[in-house]
A tleap script that builds the chain and sets N, CA, C and O, in Angstrom:
source leaprc.protein.ff14SB
mol = sequence {
  NMET SER GLU LYS ILE LYS TYR LYS LEU ASN
  VAL GLY LYS ILE ASP GLU GLY PHE VAL ILE
  ASP HIE ILE ARG PRO GLY ARG GLY LEU MET
  LEU TYR HIE ASP MET GLY LEU ASN LYS LEU
  ASP CYS SER VAL ALA ILE ILE GLN ASN ALA
  SER SER LYS LYS MET GLY LYS LYS ASP ILE
  ILE LYS VAL GLU THR SER ILE ASP ASN PHE
  ASN LEU ASP ILE ILE SER LEU LEU ASP HIE
  ASN ALA THR ILE ASP VAL ILE LYS ASP GLY
  GLU ILE ILE ASP LYS PRO THR LEU PRO LEU
  PRO LYS GLU VAL ARG ASN ILE ILE LYS CYS
  LYS ASN PRO ARG CYS ILE SER SER ILE GLU
  GLN GLY LEU ASP GLN ILE PHE VAL LEU THR
  ASP ALA GLU SER ALA CTHR
}
set mol.1.N position { 0.821 -1.176 0.000 }
set mol.1.CA position { 0.000 0.000 0.000 }
set mol.1.C position { 0.877 1.257 0.000 }
set mol.1.O position { 0.829 2.075 0.919 }
set mol.2.N position { 1.667 1.380 -1.047 }
set mol.2.CA position { 2.502 2.568 -1.136 }
set mol.2.C position { 1.899 3.533 -2.154 }
set mol.2.O position { 1.970 3.318 -3.364 }
set mol.3.N position { 1.324 4.563 -1.643 }
set mol.3.CA position { 0.695 5.578 -2.479 }
set mol.3.C position { 1.545 6.839 -2.430 }
set mol.3.O position { 1.864 7.345 -1.354 }
set mol.4.N position { 1.906 7.338 -3.596 }
set mol.4.CA position { 2.706 8.548 -3.637 }
set mol.4.C position { 1.814 9.760 -3.456 }
set mol.4.O position { 0.778 9.896 -4.107 }
set mol.5.N position { 2.234 10.631 -2.565 }
set mol.5.CA position { 1.505 11.867 -2.327 }
set mol.5.C position { 2.399 13.007 -2.791 }
set mol.5.O position { 3.545 13.127 -2.358 }
set mol.6.N position { 1.867 13.835 -3.668 }
set mol.6.CA position { 2.630 14.989 -4.141 }
set mol.6.C position { 2.174 16.222 -3.399 }
set mol.6.O position { 0.979 16.468 -3.240 }
set mol.7.N position { 3.137 16.987 -2.954 }
set mol.7.CA position { 2.847 18.249 -2.297 }
set mol.7.C position { 3.286 19.364 -3.222 }
set mol.7.O position { 4.328 19.268 -3.870 }
set mol.8.N position { 2.516 20.390 -3.282 }
set mol.8.CA position { 2.861 21.532 -4.111 }
set mol.8.C position { 3.009 22.757 -3.226 }
set mol.8.O position { 2.125 23.073 -2.429 }
set mol.9.N position { 4.131 23.440 -3.375 }
set mol.9.CA position { 4.402 24.660 -2.628 }
set mol.9.C position { 3.695 25.814 -3.311 }
set mol.9.O position { 3.830 26.000 -4.521 }
set mol.10.N position { 2.953 26.580 -2.557 }
set mol.10.CA position { 2.252 27.730 -3.115 }
set mol.10.C position { 2.584 28.958 -2.278 }
set mol.10.O position { 2.150 29.086 -1.133 }
set mol.11.N position { 3.352 29.847 -2.866 }
set mol.11.CA position { 3.667 31.109 -2.208 }
set mol.11.C position { 2.820 32.159 -2.903 }
set mol.11.O position { 2.984 32.410 -4.097 }
set mol.12.N position { 1.921 32.764 -2.159 }
set mol.12.CA position { 0.958 33.706 -2.735 }
set mol.12.C position { 1.603 34.926 -3.357 }
set mol.12.O position { 2.779 35.216 -3.139 }
set mol.13.N position { 0.799 35.635 -4.141 }
set mol.13.CA position { 1.324 36.832 -4.784 }
set mol.13.C position { 1.447 37.968 -3.778 }
set mol.13.O position { 0.791 37.969 -2.736 }
set mol.14.N position { 2.293 38.927 -4.106 }
set mol.14.CA position { 2.498 40.065 -3.221 }
set mol.14.C position { 1.756 41.274 -3.789 }
set mol.14.O position { 1.561 41.380 -5.000 }
set mol.15.N position { 1.347 42.179 -2.910 }
set mol.15.CA position { 0.623 43.374 -3.338 }
set mol.15.C position { 1.567 44.462 -3.829 }
set mol.15.O position { 1.296 45.114 -4.838 }
set mol.16.N position { 2.681 44.660 -3.115 }
set mol.16.CA position { 3.636 45.684 -3.515 }
set mol.16.C position { 5.038 45.229 -3.148 }
set mol.16.O position { 5.282 44.783 -2.027 }
set mol.17.N position { 5.952 45.343 -4.094 }
set mol.17.CA position { 7.320 44.916 -3.864 }
set mol.17.C position { 7.979 44.511 -5.158 }
set mol.17.O position { 7.731 45.110 -6.204 }
set mol.18.N position { 8.834 43.476 -5.091 }
set mol.18.CA position { 9.498 43.000 -6.300 }
set mol.18.C position { 9.821 41.514 -6.179 }
set mol.18.O position { 9.920 40.957 -5.086 }
set mol.19.N position { 9.981 40.903 -7.341 }
set mol.19.CA position { 10.321 39.491 -7.428 }
set mol.19.C position { 11.582 39.367 -8.273 }
set mol.19.O position { 11.649 39.886 -9.387 }
set mol.20.N position { 12.576 38.678 -7.736 }
set mol.20.CA position { 13.779 38.356 -8.504 }
set mol.20.C position { 13.598 36.917 -8.966 }
set mol.20.O position { 13.533 35.998 -8.149 }
set mol.21.N position { 13.517 36.729 -10.259 }
set mol.21.CA position { 13.199 35.425 -10.834 }
set mol.21.C position { 14.366 34.948 -11.699 }
set mol.21.O position { 15.268 35.719 -12.027 }
set mol.22.N position { 14.334 33.694 -12.055 }
set mol.22.CA position { 15.338 33.063 -12.910 }
set mol.22.C position { 16.751 33.134 -12.326 }
set mol.22.O position { 17.729 33.285 -13.058 }
set mol.23.N position { 16.842 33.024 -11.004 }
set mol.23.CA position { 18.142 32.972 -10.335 }
set mol.23.C position { 18.669 31.545 -10.482 }
set mol.23.O position { 17.930 30.579 -10.293 }
set mol.24.N position { 19.940 31.424 -10.818 }
set mol.24.CA position { 20.524 30.085 -10.920 }
set mol.24.C position { 20.324 29.331 -9.608 }
set mol.24.O position { 20.489 29.908 -8.533 }
set mol.25.N position { 19.970 28.041 -9.685 }
set mol.25.CA position { 19.733 27.265 -8.462 }
set mol.25.C position { 20.927 27.331 -7.517 }
set mol.25.O position { 22.073 27.149 -7.927 }
set mol.26.N position { 20.636 27.594 -6.245 }
set mol.26.CA position { 21.677 27.665 -5.231 }
set mol.26.C position { 22.227 29.064 -5.001 }
set mol.26.O position { 22.978 29.273 -4.048 }
set mol.27.N position { 21.879 30.019 -5.838 }
set mol.27.CA position { 22.387 31.384 -5.696 }
set mol.27.C position { 21.418 32.299 -4.940 }
set mol.27.O position { 21.795 33.408 -4.562 }
set mol.28.N position { 20.198 31.863 -4.719 }
set mol.28.CA position { 19.174 32.696 -4.086 }
set mol.28.C position { 19.562 33.151 -2.686 }
set mol.28.O position { 19.401 34.324 -2.349 }
set mol.29.N position { 20.062 32.250 -1.883 }
set mol.29.CA position { 20.423 32.592 -0.507 }
set mol.29.C position { 21.614 33.550 -0.464 }
set mol.29.O position { 21.653 34.459 0.366 }
set mol.30.N position { 22.576 33.348 -1.350 }
set mol.30.CA position { 23.724 34.254 -1.431 }
set mol.30.C position { 23.249 35.657 -1.832 }
set mol.30.O position { 23.696 36.652 -1.261 }
set mol.31.N position { 22.355 35.732 -2.800 }
set mol.31.CA position { 21.804 37.008 -3.241 }
set mol.31.C position { 21.017 37.675 -2.117 }
set mol.31.O position { 21.080 38.892 -1.945 }
set mol.32.N position { 20.283 36.881 -1.360 }
set mol.32.CA position { 19.520 37.360 -0.206 }
set mol.32.C position { 20.432 38.087 0.789 }
set mol.32.O position { 20.102 39.178 1.254 }
set mol.33.N position { 21.560 37.487 1.108 }
set mol.33.CA position { 22.498 38.093 2.065 }
set mol.33.C position { 23.235 39.285 1.462 }
set mol.33.O position { 23.366 40.325 2.107 }
set mol.34.N position { 23.719 39.138 0.219 }
set mol.34.CA position { 24.506 40.209 -0.397 }
set mol.34.C position { 23.683 41.468 -0.648 }
set mol.34.O position { 24.232 42.570 -0.654 }
set mol.35.N position { 22.377 41.322 -0.854 }
set mol.35.CA position { 21.510 42.490 -1.038 }
set mol.35.C position { 21.062 43.086 0.295 }
set mol.35.O position { 20.461 44.160 0.322 }
set mol.36.N position { 21.349 42.399 1.397 }
set mol.36.CA position { 20.943 42.889 2.718 }
set mol.36.C position { 19.478 42.641 3.010 }
set mol.36.O position { 18.896 43.305 3.868 }
set mol.37.N position { 18.871 41.690 2.306 }
set mol.37.CA position { 17.451 41.394 2.522 }
set mol.37.C position { 17.206 40.793 3.902 }
set mol.37.O position { 16.093 40.870 4.422 }
set mol.38.N position { 18.235 40.198 4.494 }
set mol.38.CA position { 18.121 39.629 5.839 }
set mol.38.C position { 17.964 40.707 6.906 }
set mol.38.O position { 17.606 40.397 8.042 }
set mol.39.N position { 18.225 41.965 6.561 }
set mol.39.CA position { 18.119 43.066 7.523 }
set mol.39.C position { 16.792 43.814 7.413 }
set mol.39.O position { 16.550 44.764 8.157 }
set mol.40.N position { 15.934 43.387 6.488 }
set mol.40.CA position { 14.663 44.083 6.274 }
set mol.40.C position { 13.618 43.686 7.306 }
set mol.40.O position { 13.659 42.592 7.869 }
set mol.41.N position { 12.689 44.592 7.540 }
set mol.41.CA position { 11.562 44.320 8.428 }
set mol.41.C position { 10.290 44.192 7.578 }
set mol.41.O position { 9.320 44.926 7.770 }
set mol.42.N position { 10.322 43.249 6.643 }
set mol.42.CA position { 9.178 42.985 5.769 }
set mol.42.C position { 9.231 41.509 5.368 }
set mol.42.O position { 10.196 40.806 5.668 }
set mol.43.N position { 8.189 41.059 4.692 }
set mol.43.CA position { 8.146 39.666 4.257 }
set mol.43.C position { 9.084 39.437 3.084 }
set mol.43.O position { 9.080 40.185 2.106 }
set mol.44.N position { 9.890 38.383 3.201 }
set mol.44.CA position { 10.781 37.960 2.123 }
set mol.44.C position { 10.641 36.452 1.996 }
set mol.44.O position { 10.770 35.724 2.980 }
set mol.45.N position { 10.375 35.987 0.778 }
set mol.45.CA position { 10.270 34.547 0.528 }
set mol.45.C position { 11.386 34.134 -0.414 }
set mol.45.O position { 11.576 34.743 -1.466 }
set mol.46.N position { 12.122 33.100 -0.035 }
set mol.46.CA position { 13.168 32.532 -0.888 }
set mol.46.C position { 12.695 31.144 -1.293 }
set mol.46.O position { 12.436 30.289 -0.446 }
set mol.47.N position { 12.589 30.936 -2.574 }
set mol.47.CA position { 12.171 29.635 -3.088 }
set mol.47.C position { 13.372 29.054 -3.817 }
set mol.47.O position { 13.878 29.653 -4.766 }
set mol.48.N position { 13.818 27.908 -3.381 }
set mol.48.CA position { 14.989 27.291 -3.985 }
set mol.48.C position { 14.584 26.065 -4.787 }
set mol.48.O position { 13.679 25.323 -4.405 }
set mol.49.N position { 15.269 25.866 -5.897 }
set mol.49.CA position { 15.067 24.701 -6.755 }
set mol.49.C position { 13.635 24.561 -7.250 }
set mol.49.O position { 13.106 23.452 -7.326 }
set mol.50.N position { 13.011 25.678 -7.584 }
set mol.50.CA position { 11.664 25.639 -8.156 }
set mol.50.C position { 11.759 25.114 -9.589 }
set mol.50.O position { 12.761 25.329 -10.270 }
set mol.51.N position { 10.729 24.436 -10.034 }
set mol.51.CA position { 10.703 23.935 -11.410 }
set mol.51.C position { 10.644 25.094 -12.387 }
set mol.51.O position { 9.963 26.091 -12.150 }
set mol.52.N position { 11.364 24.950 -13.482 }
set mol.52.CA position { 11.400 25.984 -14.511 }
set mol.52.C position { 11.461 25.328 -15.876 }
set mol.52.O position { 12.316 24.478 -16.125 }
set mol.53.N position { 10.556 25.719 -16.760 }
set mol.53.CA position { 10.578 25.183 -18.120 }
set mol.53.C position { 11.825 25.658 -18.856 }
set mol.53.O position { 12.404 24.916 -19.650 }
set mol.54.N position { 12.236 26.889 -18.592 }
set mol.54.CA position { 13.375 27.500 -19.272 }
set mol.54.C position { 14.718 26.988 -18.747 }
set mol.54.O position { 15.645 26.762 -19.526 }
set mol.55.N position { 14.824 26.805 -17.420 }
set mol.55.CA position { 16.107 26.492 -16.803 }
set mol.55.C position { 16.190 25.098 -16.183 }
set mol.55.O position { 17.276 24.665 -15.796 }
set mol.56.N position { 15.090 24.404 -16.083 }
set mol.56.CA position { 15.056 23.134 -15.356 }
set mol.56.C position { 14.723 23.378 -13.902 }
set mol.56.O position { 13.682 22.946 -13.407 }
set mol.57.N position { 15.624 24.080 -13.216 }
set mol.57.CA position { 15.403 24.503 -11.833 }
set mol.57.C position { 15.885 25.934 -11.687 }
set mol.57.O position { 16.759 26.380 -12.429 }
set mol.58.N position { 15.316 26.651 -10.732 }
set mol.58.CA position { 15.692 28.044 -10.485 }
set mol.58.C position { 15.368 28.415 -9.059 }
set mol.58.O position { 14.599 27.731 -8.384 }
set mol.59.N position { 15.965 29.515 -8.600 }
set mol.59.CA position { 15.617 30.113 -7.317 }
set mol.59.C position { 14.809 31.381 -7.597 }
set mol.59.O position { 14.956 32.003 -8.649 }
set mol.60.N position { 13.958 31.753 -6.644 }
set mol.60.CA position { 13.116 32.943 -6.753 }
set mol.60.C position { 13.138 33.647 -5.396 }
set mol.60.O position { 13.126 32.992 -4.354 }
set mol.61.N position { 13.171 34.977 -5.411 }
set mol.61.CA position { 13.060 35.756 -4.175 }
set mol.61.C position { 11.912 36.737 -4.347 }
set mol.61.O position { 11.870 37.481 -5.327 }
set mol.62.N position { 10.977 36.743 -3.395 }
set mol.62.CA position { 9.863 37.690 -3.384 }
set mol.62.C position { 10.018 38.596 -2.173 }
set mol.62.O position { 10.192 38.115 -1.053 }
set mol.63.N position { 9.956 39.914 -2.395 }
set mol.63.CA position { 10.184 40.889 -1.329 }
set mol.63.C position { 9.038 41.888 -1.312 }
set mol.63.O position { 8.704 42.473 -2.343 }
set mol.64.N position { 8.435 42.086 -0.142 }
set mol.64.CA position { 7.330 43.038 -0.001 }
set mol.64.C position { 7.836 44.387 0.501 }
set mol.64.O position { 7.548 44.791 1.627 }
set mol.65.N position { 8.587 45.072 -0.346 }
set mol.65.CA position { 9.043 46.438 -0.076 }
set mol.65.C position { 9.459 47.056 -1.394 }
set mol.65.O position { 9.629 46.352 -2.388 }
set mol.66.N position { 9.622 48.356 -1.407 }
set mol.66.CA position { 10.002 49.067 -2.626 }
set mol.66.C position { 11.405 48.682 -3.073 }
set mol.66.O position { 12.290 48.447 -2.250 }
set mol.67.N position { 11.592 48.623 -4.355 }
set mol.67.CA position { 12.896 48.273 -4.928 }
set mol.67.C position { 13.832 49.477 -4.998 }
set mol.67.O position { 15.016 49.328 -5.300 }
set mol.68.N position { 13.308 50.656 -4.722 }
set mol.68.CA position { 14.054 51.909 -4.899 }
set mol.68.C position { 15.345 51.986 -4.092 }
set mol.68.O position { 16.284 52.655 -4.523 }
set mol.69.N position { 15.424 51.336 -2.957 }
set mol.69.CA position { 16.594 51.462 -2.084 }
set mol.69.C position { 17.647 50.375 -2.293 }
set mol.69.O position { 18.539 50.211 -1.461 }
set mol.70.N position { 17.549 49.632 -3.399 }
set mol.70.CA position { 18.464 48.517 -3.609 }
set mol.70.C position { 19.392 48.768 -4.785 }
set mol.70.O position { 18.993 49.358 -5.789 }
set mol.71.N position { 20.623 48.321 -4.654 }
set mol.71.CA position { 21.607 48.390 -5.719 }
set mol.71.C position { 21.413 47.160 -6.606 }
set mol.71.O position { 21.775 46.049 -6.219 }
set mol.72.N position { 20.849 47.356 -7.778 }
set mol.72.CA position { 20.548 46.239 -8.670 }
set mol.72.C position { 21.797 45.661 -9.320 }
set mol.72.O position { 21.743 44.583 -9.912 }
set mol.73.N position { 22.930 46.371 -9.217 }
set mol.73.CA position { 24.185 45.834 -9.739 }
set mol.73.C position { 24.545 44.521 -9.056 }
set mol.73.O position { 25.185 43.662 -9.663 }
set mol.74.N position { 24.144 44.359 -7.813 }
set mol.74.CA position { 24.429 43.122 -7.083 }
set mol.74.C position { 23.796 41.940 -7.801 }
set mol.74.O position { 24.413 40.883 -7.937 }
set mol.75.N position { 22.563 42.124 -8.261 }
set mol.75.CA position { 21.849 41.035 -8.935 }
set mol.75.C position { 22.542 40.677 -10.240 }
set mol.75.O position { 22.829 39.508 -10.495 }
set mol.76.N position { 22.812 41.683 -11.067 }
set mol.76.CA position { 23.424 41.389 -12.365 }
set mol.76.C position { 24.853 40.865 -12.209 }
set mol.76.O position { 25.325 40.097 -13.048 }
set mol.77.N position { 25.535 41.269 -11.156 }
set mol.77.CA position { 26.892 40.785 -10.912 }
set mol.77.C position { 26.884 39.310 -10.510 }
set mol.77.O position { 27.685 38.525 -11.016 }
set mol.78.N position { 25.988 38.933 -9.609 }
set mol.78.CA position { 25.956 37.558 -9.114 }
set mol.78.C position { 25.250 36.595 -10.060 }
set mol.78.O position { 25.584 35.412 -10.113 }
set mol.79.N position { 24.270 37.106 -10.810 }
set mol.79.CA position { 23.567 36.248 -11.769 }
set mol.79.C position { 22.971 37.121 -12.864 }
set mol.79.O position { 21.853 37.618 -12.731 }
set mol.80.N position { 23.715 37.306 -13.936 }
set mol.80.CA position { 23.296 38.221 -14.993 }
set mol.80.C position { 22.091 37.722 -15.796 }
set mol.80.O position { 21.573 38.459 -16.635 }
set mol.81.N position { 21.635 36.493 -15.560 }
set mol.81.CA position { 20.435 35.993 -16.236 }
set mol.81.C position { 19.169 36.192 -15.401 }
set mol.81.O position { 18.068 35.925 -15.882 }
set mol.82.N position { 19.310 36.650 -14.174 }
set mol.82.CA position { 18.152 36.873 -13.307 }
set mol.82.C position { 17.292 38.000 -13.873 }
set mol.82.O position { 17.793 38.905 -14.542 }
set mol.83.N position { 15.995 37.932 -13.596 }
set mol.83.CA position { 15.062 38.965 -14.032 }
set mol.83.C position { 14.361 39.556 -12.821 }
set mol.83.O position { 14.314 38.940 -11.756 }
set mol.84.N position { 13.814 40.767 -12.991 }
set mol.84.CA position { 13.105 41.427 -11.901 }
set mol.84.C position { 11.726 41.840 -12.384 }
set mol.84.O position { 11.570 42.362 -13.488 }
set mol.85.N position { 10.730 41.601 -11.544 }
set mol.85.CA position { 9.374 42.098 -11.757 }
set mol.85.C position { 9.041 43.031 -10.608 }
set mol.85.O position { 9.110 42.631 -9.446 }
set mol.86.N position { 8.683 44.267 -10.916 }
set mol.86.CA position { 8.266 45.229 -9.897 }
set mol.86.C position { 6.745 45.140 -9.797 }
set mol.86.O position { 6.043 45.219 -10.805 }
set mol.87.N position { 6.242 44.976 -8.569 }
set mol.87.CA position { 4.814 44.725 -8.328 }
set mol.87.C position { 4.173 45.916 -7.625 }
set mol.87.O position { 4.738 46.465 -6.680 }
set mol.88.N position { 2.996 46.310 -8.090 }
set mol.88.CA position { 2.185 47.343 -7.430 }
set mol.88.C position { 0.728 46.920 -7.560 }
set mol.88.O position { 0.278 46.552 -8.644 }
set mol.89.N position { -0.002 46.972 -6.459 }
set mol.89.CA position { -1.409 46.538 -6.429 }
set mol.89.C position { -1.586 45.126 -6.990 }
set mol.89.O position { -2.573 44.832 -7.664 }
set mol.90.N position { -0.613 44.258 -6.700 }
set mol.90.CA position { -0.703 42.858 -7.103 }
set mol.90.C position { -0.407 42.591 -8.566 }
set mol.90.O position { -0.539 41.454 -9.018 }
set mol.91.N position { -0.007 43.613 -9.322 }
set mol.91.CA position { 0.252 43.459 -10.752 }
set mol.91.C position { 1.691 43.889 -11.085 }
set mol.91.O position { 2.261 44.753 -10.417 }
set mol.92.N position { 2.254 43.283 -12.108 }
set mol.92.CA position { 3.591 43.659 -12.572 }
set mol.92.C position { 3.484 44.995 -13.304 }
set mol.92.O position { 2.738 45.125 -14.275 }
set mol.93.N position { 4.242 45.989 -12.823 }
set mol.93.CA position { 4.210 47.307 -13.466 }
set mol.93.C position { 5.497 47.627 -14.215 }
set mol.93.O position { 5.525 48.543 -15.037 }
set mol.94.N position { 6.570 46.874 -13.937 }
set mol.94.CA position { 7.838 47.144 -14.601 }
set mol.94.C position { 8.698 45.892 -14.569 }
set mol.94.O position { 8.616 45.090 -13.639 }
set mol.95.N position { 9.521 45.734 -15.594 }
set mol.95.CA position { 10.502 44.657 -15.670 }
set mol.95.C position { 11.836 45.283 -16.076 }
set mol.95.O position { 12.242 45.195 -17.235 }
set mol.96.N position { 12.524 45.922 -15.104 }
set mol.96.CA position { 13.771 46.598 -15.466 }
set mol.96.C position { 14.829 45.609 -15.962 }
set mol.96.O position { 14.925 44.479 -15.483 }
set mol.97.N position { 15.616 46.069 -16.931 }
set mol.97.CA position { 16.714 45.241 -17.423 }
set mol.97.C position { 17.905 45.408 -16.491 }
set mol.97.O position { 18.073 46.447 -15.853 }
set mol.98.N position { 18.704 44.395 -16.427 }
set mol.98.CA position { 19.864 44.398 -15.538 }
set mol.98.C position { 21.143 44.281 -16.356 }
set mol.98.O position { 21.648 43.177 -16.563 }
set mol.99.N position { 21.670 45.412 -16.822 }
set mol.99.CA position { 22.933 45.327 -17.565 }
set mol.99.C position { 24.080 44.949 -16.627 }
set mol.99.O position { 24.073 45.287 -15.443 }
set mol.100.N position { 25.048 44.252 -17.176 }
set mol.100.CA position { 26.225 43.889 -16.400 }
set mol.100.C position { 27.000 45.165 -16.079 }
set mol.100.O position { 27.337 45.913 -16.997 }
set mol.101.N position { 27.292 45.438 -14.810 }
set mol.101.CA position { 27.981 46.688 -14.470 }
set mol.101.C position { 29.429 46.682 -14.952 }
set mol.101.O position { 30.095 45.646 -14.943 }
set mol.102.N position { 29.900 47.836 -15.367 }
set mol.102.CA position { 31.303 47.966 -15.782 }
set mol.102.C position { 32.215 48.089 -14.572 }
set mol.102.O position { 33.383 47.703 -14.620 }
set mol.103.N position { 31.671 48.631 -13.484 }
set mol.103.CA position { 32.442 48.789 -12.248 }
set mol.103.C position { 31.507 48.547 -11.072 }
set mol.103.O position { 30.355 48.980 -11.080 }
set mol.104.N position { 32.015 47.854 -10.065 }
set mol.104.CA position { 31.245 47.664 -8.835 }
set mol.104.C position { 32.064 48.194 -7.666 }
set mol.104.O position { 33.277 47.999 -7.592 }
set mol.105.N position { 31.383 48.853 -6.777 }
set mol.105.CA position { 32.039 49.491 -5.635 }
set mol.105.C position { 31.376 48.989 -4.354 }
set mol.105.O position { 30.168 49.134 -4.163 }
set mol.106.N position { 32.191 48.398 -3.482 }
set mol.106.CA position { 31.757 47.934 -2.155 }
set mol.106.C position { 30.624 46.905 -2.208 }
set mol.106.O position { 29.768 46.871 -1.324 }
set mol.107.N position { 30.626 46.076 -3.239 }
set mol.107.CA position { 29.654 44.986 -3.322 }
set mol.107.C position { 30.332 43.673 -2.953 }
set mol.107.O position { 29.805 42.890 -2.162 }
set mol.108.N position { 31.499 43.443 -3.530 }
set mol.108.CA position { 32.276 42.252 -3.200 }
set mol.108.C position { 33.591 42.704 -2.588 }
set mol.108.O position { 34.002 43.853 -2.749 }
set mol.109.N position { 34.241 41.794 -1.886 }
set mol.109.CA position { 35.491 42.117 -1.217 }
set mol.109.C position { 36.612 41.252 -1.787 }
set mol.109.O position { 36.400 40.099 -2.162 }
set mol.110.N position { 37.789 41.824 -1.842 }
set mol.110.CA position { 38.965 41.094 -2.289 }
set mol.110.C position { 39.281 40.005 -1.257 }
set mol.110.O position { 39.341 40.274 -0.058 }
set mol.111.N position { 39.480 38.791 -1.732 }
set mol.111.CA position { 39.740 37.679 -0.825 }
set mol.111.C position { 41.228 37.486 -0.548 }
set mol.111.O position { 41.601 36.709 0.330 }
set mol.112.N position { 42.072 38.185 -1.290 }
set mol.112.CA position { 43.512 38.094 -1.093 }
set mol.112.C position { 43.863 38.856 0.184 }
set mol.112.O position { 43.606 40.058 0.263 }
set mol.113.N position { 44.441 38.192 1.185 }
set mol.113.CA position { 44.759 38.869 2.450 }
set mol.113.C position { 45.793 39.987 2.298 }
set mol.113.O position { 45.896 40.842 3.178 }
set mol.114.N position { 46.562 40.000 1.199 }
set mol.114.CA position { 47.556 41.048 0.990 }
set mol.114.C position { 47.020 42.191 0.125 }
set mol.114.O position { 47.745 43.147 -0.152 }
set mol.115.N position { 45.795 42.104 -0.289 }
set mol.115.CA position { 45.180 43.159 -1.103 }
set mol.115.C position { 45.100 44.446 -0.269 }
set mol.115.O position { 44.685 44.407 0.889 }
set mol.116.N position { 45.491 45.563 -0.843 }
set mol.116.CA position { 45.533 46.833 -0.103 }
set mol.116.C position { 44.156 47.203 0.450 }
set mol.116.O position { 44.059 47.776 1.535 }
set mol.117.N position { 43.091 46.877 -0.291 }
set mol.117.CA position { 41.756 47.237 0.189 }
set mol.117.C position { 41.298 46.327 1.330 }
set mol.117.O position { 40.338 46.650 2.030 }
set mol.118.N position { 41.976 45.196 1.519 }
set mol.118.CA position { 41.670 44.326 2.659 }
set mol.118.C position { 42.422 44.768 3.907 }
set mol.118.O position { 41.945 44.581 5.026 }
set mol.119.N position { 43.600 45.356 3.710 }
set mol.119.CA position { 44.455 45.750 4.825 }
set mol.119.C position { 44.087 47.136 5.344 }
set mol.119.O position { 43.907 47.322 6.548 }
set mol.120.N position { 43.976 48.103 4.443 }
set mol.120.CA position { 43.702 49.490 4.822 }
set mol.120.C position { 42.216 49.698 5.062 }
set mol.120.O position { 41.394 49.413 4.191 }
set mol.121.N position { 41.879 50.186 6.223 }
set mol.121.CA position { 40.485 50.461 6.554 }
set mol.121.C position { 40.013 51.719 5.823 }
set mol.121.O position { 40.782 52.664 5.648 }
set mol.122.N position { 38.777 51.725 5.409 }
set mol.122.CA position { 38.186 52.913 4.793 }
set mol.122.C position { 38.386 53.017 3.297 }
set mol.122.O position { 37.854 53.936 2.676 }
set mol.123.N position { 39.134 52.106 2.697 }
set mol.123.CA position { 39.299 52.129 1.247 }
set mol.123.C position { 38.124 51.420 0.591 }
set mol.123.O position { 37.672 50.377 1.065 }
set mol.124.N position { 37.637 51.991 -0.497 }
set mol.124.CA position { 36.559 51.344 -1.242 }
set mol.124.C position { 37.075 50.085 -1.923 }
set mol.124.O position { 38.220 50.023 -2.369 }
set mol.125.N position { 36.208 49.092 -1.993 }
set mol.125.CA position { 36.504 47.864 -2.726 }
set mol.125.C position { 35.948 48.062 -4.130 }
set mol.125.O position { 34.738 47.980 -4.340 }
set mol.126.N position { 36.836 48.324 -5.098 }
set mol.126.CA position { 36.418 48.629 -6.462 }
set mol.126.C position { 36.915 47.532 -7.395 }
set mol.126.O position { 38.092 47.173 -7.387 }
set mol.127.N position { 35.993 47.007 -8.200 }
set mol.127.CA position { 36.334 46.004 -9.197 }
set mol.127.C position { 35.790 46.475 -10.535 }
set mol.127.O position { 34.679 46.999 -10.618 }
set mol.128.N position { 36.591 46.279 -11.587 }
set mol.128.CA position { 36.220 46.711 -12.935 }
set mol.128.C position { 36.101 45.478 -13.811 }
set mol.128.O position { 36.990 44.627 -13.829 }
set mol.129.N position { 34.980 45.388 -14.549 }
set mol.129.CA position { 34.782 44.296 -15.488 }
set mol.129.C position { 35.618 44.584 -16.721 }
set mol.129.O position { 35.393 45.581 -17.408 }
set mol.130.N position { 36.583 43.720 -17.008 }
set mol.130.CA position { 37.500 43.964 -18.132 }
set mol.130.C position { 37.094 43.211 -19.383 }
set mol.130.O position { 37.440 43.631 -20.487 }
set mol.131.N position { 36.367 42.106 -19.244 }
set mol.131.CA position { 35.986 41.311 -20.414 }
set mol.131.C position { 34.538 40.850 -20.258 }
set mol.131.O position { 34.273 39.822 -19.635 }
set mol.132.N position { 33.612 41.605 -20.822 }
set mol.132.CA position { 32.190 41.285 -20.704 }
set mol.132.C position { 31.849 39.962 -21.373 }
set mol.132.O position { 30.906 39.287 -20.961 }
set mol.133.N position { 32.599 39.585 -22.394 }
set mol.133.CA position { 32.334 38.331 -23.109 }
set mol.133.C position { 32.548 37.115 -22.214 }
set mol.133.O position { 31.751 36.178 -22.251 }
set mol.134.N position { 33.597 37.114 -21.420 }
set mol.134.CA position { 33.872 35.963 -20.548 }
set mol.134.C position { 32.938 35.906 -19.353 }
set mol.134.O position { 32.827 34.860 -18.713 }
set mol.135.N position { 32.263 37.006 -19.037 }
set mol.135.CA position { 31.338 37.033 -17.909 }
set mol.135.C position { 30.004 36.378 -18.244 }
set mol.135.O position { 29.265 35.988 -17.341 }
set mol.136.N position { 29.688 36.254 -19.521 }
set mol.136.CA position { 28.406 35.658 -19.923 }
set mol.136.C position { 28.515 34.239 -20.203 }
set mol.136.O position { 27.522 33.601 -20.552 }
savepdb mol mol.pdb
quit
């Protein structure tokens, strides 16, 4: 008497906020922390390994707050294939494009312990994209 029971996860729609979709599987939680979403006082849903016709599997982040205060370069830097839907009154009102940034400032940190920006306090962590072709 082995009967398979399928469960389906249903995360309801949001009234106002934004959805980051088509995140490569396993990158959602990293994006959550790097964007500072863990410090927000609003609802945030992270869906990992959701089924996707386009990608097979994907991560999704739904946030119930305005997108205006976020640096979108973080998203395009960590996953340039991710998409964003801006939601107002439960409907998508905008789908901003995420160009790959030419320069990022204070988003990622140099991991080399001898890097001057790791040693000297107060220096900006600046990285410049030198080859856009290899990034895609």
